[in-house]
Backbone as CSV, one residue per row, in Angstrom:
resi,resn,N_x,N_y,N_z,CA_x,CA_y,CA_z,C_x,C_y,C_z
1,MET,78.988,115.173,99.866,78.260,114.257,98.845,78.319,114.981,97.527
2,MET,78.241,116.111,97.500,78.324,116.722,96.126,79.768,116.544,95.385
3,SER,80.752,116.682,96.244,82.026,116.424,95.660,82.127,115.018,95.292
4,ALA,81.886,113.875,95.951,81.861,112.583,95.704,81.116,112.155,94.618
5,GLN,79.751,112.749,94.434,78.988,112.609,93.218,79.561,113.104,91.919
6,ILE,80.237,114.228,91.834,80.693,114.862,90.832,81.927,113.913,90.244
7,ALA,82.798,113.650,91.600,83.934,112.954,91.146,83.605,111.633,90.571
8,TRP,82.536,110.887,91.226,82.006,109.595,90.512,81.692,109.837,88.876
9,GLU,80.771,110.956,88.636,80.502,111.047,87.336,81.873,111.194,86.328
10,LEU,82.652,112.200,86.990,84.023,112.403,86.072,84.793,111.288,86.023
11,ALA,84.880,110.345,87.063,85.648,109.068,86.764,85.028,108.183,85.744
12,GLU,83.753,108.005,85.749,83.038,107.328,84.703,83.235,108.063,83.289
13,ASN,83.116,109.411,83.260,83.233,110.069,81.998,84.766,109.992,81.240
14,THR,85.645,109.886,82.123,86.991,109.850,81.815,87.593,108.523,81.693
15,GLY,86.936,107.547,81.756,87.385,106.114,81.928,88.350,105.850,82.952
16,GLY,88.025,106.499,84.059,88.898,106.268,85.228,90.260,107.056,85.446
17,ARG,90.378,108.174,84.643,91.697,108.860,84.508,91.340,110.028,85.459
18,PHE,90.370,110.248,86.224,90.122,111.384,87.024,90.497,111.175,88.518
19,ARG,91.124,112.219,89.064,91.422,112.141,90.459,90.893,113.469,91.056
20,LEU,90.326,113.156,92.299,89.769,114.298,92.938,90.756,114.949,93.832
21,GLY,91.078,116.095,93.460,91.989,117.019,94.210,91.279,117.977,95.098
22,LEU,91.609,118.008,96.386,90.989,118.871,97.414,92.034,119.565,98.123
23,GLY,91.809,120.671,98.399,92.691,121.629,99.100,92.011,122.649,100.014
24,SER,92.784,123.111,101.187,91.874,123.987,102.124,91.824,125.476,101.657
25,GLN,93.087,125.911,100.962,93.295,127.252,100.534,93.733,127.980,101.857
26,VAL,94.219,129.048,101.624,94.622,129.850,102.838,93.647,130.835,103.291
27,LYS,93.993,131.231,104.641,92.786,132.088,105.303,92.160,133.158,104.555
28,ALA,93.069,134.044,103.821,92.469,135.199,103.157,91.304,134.785,101.940
29,HIS,91.601,133.543,101.390,90.714,133.150,100.470,89.549,132.564,100.935
30,VAL,89.707,131.859,102.132,88.671,131.200,102.693,87.486,132.313,103.262
31,THR,88.188,133.309,103.942,87.311,134.101,104.769,86.818,135.233,103.634
32,ARG,87.627,135.834,102.916,87.340,136.986,102.054,86.751,136.627,100.788
33,ARG,87.276,135.627,100.122,86.718,135.124,98.890,85.630,134.319,98.787
34,TYR,85.571,133.379,99.822,84.308,132.469,99.999,83.468,132.804,101.170
35,ALA,83.688,133.702,101.790,82.975,134.141,103.048,82.668,132.956,103.860
36,SER,83.676,132.152,104.256,83.628,130.983,105.125,84.501,131.125,106.368
37,THR,84.193,130.349,107.368,85.034,130.330,108.592,86.224,129.434,108.447
38,PHE,87.297,130.129,108.601,88.822,129.453,108.679,89.000,128.864,110.024
39,ASP,88.794,127.672,110.463,89.114,127.187,111.842,89.426,125.815,111.608
40,LYS,90.727,125.561,111.886,91.572,124.188,112.013,91.391,123.564,110.549
41,PRO,92.083,124.192,109.604,91.787,123.594,108.260,92.367,122.271,108.044
42,ALA,93.324,121.880,108.784,93.761,120.368,108.599,92.818,119.420,109.417
43,PRO,92.444,119.618,110.482,91.247,118.621,111.269,90.124,118.745,110.289
44,GLN,89.748,119.780,109.736,88.483,119.948,108.837,88.566,119.036,107.626
45,MET,89.908,119.114,107.020,90.156,118.542,105.828,90.148,116.981,105.960
46,ARG,90.926,116.539,107.183,90.814,115.049,107.567,89.265,114.496,107.545
47,ASP,88.454,115.359,108.189,87.078,114.844,108.242,86.341,114.994,106.796
48,TYR,86.743,116.149,106.087,86.283,116.203,104.706,86.542,115.070,103.815
49,VAL,87.997,114.634,103.855,88.173,113.482,103.041,87.579,112.170,103.457
50,ALA,87.543,111.890,104.859,86.833,110.852,105.289,85.519,110.708,104.850
51,ALA,84.786,111.818,104.996,83.404,111.953,104.534,83.124,111.726,102.982
52,VAL,83.965,112.257,102.222,84.034,111.955,100.811,84.296,110.560,100.480
53,GLN,85.012,109.747,101.291,85.476,108.535,101.063,84.279,107.505,101.439
54,ALA,83.622,108.011,102.582,82.460,107.286,102.989,81.370,107.291,101.967
55,CYS,81.173,108.658,101.344,80.242,108.641,100.293,80.668,107.774,98.894
56,LEU,81.796,107.729,98.684,82.226,106.828,97.637,82.255,105.434,97.835
57,ARG,82.462,105.002,98.984,82.000,103.551,99.443,80.625,103.171,99.126
58,ALA,79.842,104.219,99.733,78.406,103.907,99.704,77.861,103.829,98.082
59,CYS,78.483,104.857,97.338,78.172,104.764,95.931,78.544,103.329,95.110
60,ARG,79.601,102.885,95.727,80.121,101.511,95.249,79.392,100.320,95.830
61,GLY,78.545,100.728,96.685,77.672,99.411,97.328,78.446,98.654,98.445
62,GLU,79.598,99.343,98.972,80.447,98.518,99.962,79.727,98.603,101.295
63,GLU,79.104,99.738,101.519,78.498,99.911,102.864,77.495,101.030,102.830
64,LYS,76.487,100.962,103.754,75.712,102.184,103.985,76.402,103.213,104.251
65,LEU,75.720,104.479,103.750,76.395,105.773,104.005,76.333,106.101,105.729
66,ASN,77.319,106.107,106.263,77.286,106.368,107.843,78.832,107.018,108.247
67,HIS,78.921,108.290,108.142,79.945,109.011,108.293,79.534,110.008,109.575
68,GLU,80.179,109.863,110.674,79.891,110.907,111.783,81.358,111.303,112.130
69,GLY,81.545,112.661,111.959,82.881,113.293,112.320,82.627,114.656,112.936
70,PRO,83.651,115.276,113.361,83.538,116.543,114.115,82.976,117.706,113.145
71,TYR,83.052,117.538,111.921,82.609,118.607,111.149,81.388,118.126,110.102
72,TYR,81.478,116.864,109.617,80.533,116.398,108.586,79.794,115.171,109.033
73,ASN,78.452,115.092,109.073,77.639,113.852,109.449,76.752,113.654,108.172
74,LEU,76.972,112.312,107.691,76.442,112.021,106.577,75.916,110.593,106.959
75,ASN,74.492,110.384,106.795,74.107,108.823,106.874,72.585,108.636,106.008
76,LEU,72.552,109.509,104.965,71.372,109.203,104.259,71.550,109.281,102.701
77,LEU,71.474,108.048,101.937,71.734,107.774,100.662,70.741,106.689,100.107
78,PRO,69.474,107.293,99.923,68.329,106.449,99.487,68.938,105.830,98.113
79,ALA,68.419,104.595,97.787,68.790,103.965,96.532,68.299,104.798,95.278
80,GLN,67.220,105.447,95.413,66.864,106.170,94.107,67.720,107.325,94.025
81,TRP,68.540,107.894,94.884,69.371,108.939,94.819,70.971,108.574,94.657
82,SER,71.134,107.322,94.700,72.442,106.629,94.595,72.997,106.679,93.123
83,PRO,74.016,107.197,92.753,74.352,106.978,91.314,74.596,105.610,90.817
84,GLY,74.322,105.400,89.662,74.620,104.081,88.998,76.048,103.644,88.985
85,ARG,76.083,102.405,89.229,77.514,101.767,88.969,78.177,101.909,87.769
86,HIS,79.381,101.872,87.787,80.074,101.987,86.481,81.420,101.176,86.648
87,ALA,82.286,101.212,85.592,83.455,100.358,85.406,84.822,101.065,86.185
88,ASN,84.562,102.397,86.496,85.623,103.100,87.064,85.404,103.730,88.410
89,GLU,84.958,102.785,89.421,84.529,103.310,90.695,85.742,103.634,91.678
90,GLN,86.862,103.330,91.358,87.787,103.510,92.393,88.501,104.886,92.267
91,VAL,87.803,105.982,92.680,88.042,107.459,92.585,89.238,107.606,93.443
92,LYS,90.404,108.196,92.914,91.635,108.460,93.744,91.290,109.917,94.347
93,VAL,91.532,109.849,95.569,91.323,111.301,96.434,92.806,111.745,96.859
94,ASP,92.960,112.923,96.374,94.233,113.602,96.892,94.044,114.838,97.392
95,ILE,94.953,115.465,98.440,94.763,116.625,98.814,96.166,117.348,98.792
96,SER,95.970,118.702,98.672,97.349,119.409,98.748,97.661,119.708,100.241
97,ALA,99.110,119.764,100.395,99.609,119.725,101.797,100.896,120.510,101.838
98,VAL,101.046,121.236,102.878,102.418,121.815,102.852,102.766,121.726,104.473
99,GLY,102.103,121.818,105.342,102.307,121.653,106.912,102.262,120.154,107.363
100,PRO,102.825,120.112,108.399,103.102,118.648,108.836,101.639,117.981,109.051
101,TYR,100.716,118.492,109.770,99.444,117.839,110.091,98.831,117.400,108.624
102,MET,98.815,118.354,107.705,98.102,117.991,106.399,98.866,116.986,105.662
103,CYS,100.303,116.903,105.871,100.906,115.990,105.048,100.607,114.468,105.745
104,ARG,100.473,114.508,107.061,100.084,113.366,107.917,98.637,112.722,107.317
105,VAL,97.647,113.725,107.203,96.449,113.358,106.692,96.504,112.695,105.243
106,ALA,97.493,113.320,104.496,97.548,112.757,103.145,98.078,111.256,103.217
107,GLY,99.079,110.983,104.060,99.621,109.795,104.147,98.661,108.789,104.993
108,GLU,97.783,109.179,105.743,96.841,108.264,106.312,95.594,107.933,105.556
109,LEU,95.274,108.939,104.777,93.983,108.820,104.141,93.765,108.900,102.677
110,CYS,94.993,109.502,102.042,94.634,110.000,100.637,95.498,108.946,99.570
111,ASP,95.014,108.994,98.393,95.861,108.287,97.312,96.989,109.232,96.892
112,GLY,97.032,110.509,96.942,98.143,111.367,96.475,98.138,112.462,97.255
113,LEU,99.014,113.129,97.024,99.474,114.687,97.534,99.902,115.421,96.752
114,HIS,99.215,116.851,96.505,99.745,117.772,95.582,100.542,118.548,96.297
115,VAL,101.938,118.620,95.895,103.013,119.488,96.595,102.963,120.857,96.153
116,HIS,103.067,121.846,96.897,103.144,123.191,96.569,104.343,123.284,95.575
117,PRO,103.948,124.169,94.387,105.138,124.210,93.405,106.256,124.854,93.825
118,MET,106.229,125.829,94.862,107.385,126.349,95.531,107.872,125.632,96.627
119,HIS,108.717,124.796,96.261,109.432,123.950,97.357,111.024,123.615,97.066
120,SER,111.702,122.816,97.977,112.951,122.675,97.645,113.055,121.260,97.924
121,GLN,114.165,120.693,97.610,114.663,119.190,97.786,114.787,118.869,99.261
122,HIS,115.439,119.865,100.003,115.393,119.846,101.500,114.068,119.597,102.053
123,TYR,113.082,120.562,101.741,111.730,120.496,102.175,111.125,119.140,101.786
124,LEU,111.177,118.521,100.680,110.667,117.389,100.347,111.258,116.078,101.066
125,LYS,112.551,116.172,101.109,113.141,115.163,102.040,113.179,115.083,103.276
126,GLN,113.380,116.314,104.073,113.362,116.412,105.458,111.965,116.804,106.063
127,ARG,111.168,117.315,105.568,109.910,117.767,105.992,108.607,117.059,105.593
128,LEU,108.533,116.951,104.277,107.312,116.474,103.626,107.178,114.937,103.812
129,LEU,108.092,114.303,103.158,108.087,112.969,103.215,108.146,112.205,104.651
130,PRO,108.847,112.693,105.602,108.863,111.984,106.757,107.392,112.278,107.544
131,GLU,106.702,113.478,107.316,105.378,113.512,107.813,104.375,112.732,107.007
132,VAL,104.473,112.563,105.904,103.482,111.701,104.987,103.774,110.228,105.404
133,GLU,104.911,109.808,105.582,105.301,108.562,106.125,104.735,108.157,107.455
134,THR,104.789,109.165,108.437,104.079,109.093,109.694,102.615,108.813,109.360
135,GLY,101.963,109.425,108.678,100.531,109.164,108.339,100.350,107.943,107.714
136,THR,101.256,107.264,106.871,101.103,105.923,106.106,101.217,104.983,107.268
137,LYS,102.090,105.112,108.235,102.496,103.996,109.300,101.227,103.944,110.256
138,LYS,100.516,105.226,110.330,99.396,105.361,111.339,98.321,104.229,110.713
139,ALA,98.255,104.391,109.372,97.169,103.733,108.699,97.423,102.214,108.229
140,GLY,98.779,101.822,108.636,99.273,100.445,108.028,99.396,100.540,106.757
141,ARG,99.873,101.594,106.118,100.138,101.849,104.704,101.646,101.926,104.462
142,HIS,102.064,102.200,103.351,103.487,102.421,103.041,103.557,103.705,102.168
143,LEU,104.842,104.370,102.195,104.900,105.612,101.646,104.707,105.406,100.127
144,ASN,105.051,104.273,99.539,104.832,104.072,98.032,103.293,103.967,97.789
145,ASP,102.587,103.937,98.768,100.903,103.975,98.457,100.855,105.206,98.169
146,ILE,101.256,106.306,98.284,100.903,107.638,98.162,101.604,108.238,96.791
147,ASP,100.770,108.915,95.881,101.327,109.326,94.740,101.619,110.801,94.936
148,LEU,102.697,111.128,94.589,103.182,112.720,94.834,103.185,113.223,93.532
149,ILE,102.255,114.439,93.487,102.086,115.165,92.298,102.808,116.478,92.588
150,ILE,104.148,116.604,91.928,104.847,117.569,92.282,105.207,118.695,90.974
151,PRO,104.547,119.650,90.968,104.800,120.665,89.870,105.929,121.502,90.238
152,VAL,106.440,122.020,89.318,107.742,123.019,89.716,107.446,124.169,88.686
153,PHE,108.118,125.230,89.367,108.058,126.791,88.606,109.485,126.516,87.956
């Protein structure tokens, strides 16, 4: 909910130019830097993205908040705590992805994918894009529905 509400405010304050970028980080940072449990990051990210998107739909008034997943359960957003409506409510949600499962999650659920800056054309064409496309097909979407944010060194 906190990520969704901050994204909601940033989308309004930037005139809709904001994108929420999420990433799981590597095990050393999760366990030693953030003191959290590192357990199945891709399935947890899948549930996190779905939970954030449920929060955003509830903020837009499309549906009551009701997300029940393996990691996150959210079902309370009283009217007095719901953020106000604004003109830039379609917040894009992206994730960073390297491995096949996370690439499929991006294709299935997200608006964009942040590609690791250390990549090759072979990796993009032979590994990343086929997995993203598998995710898009599962959700009845098309590969062109996913923005690829590709930094380079």
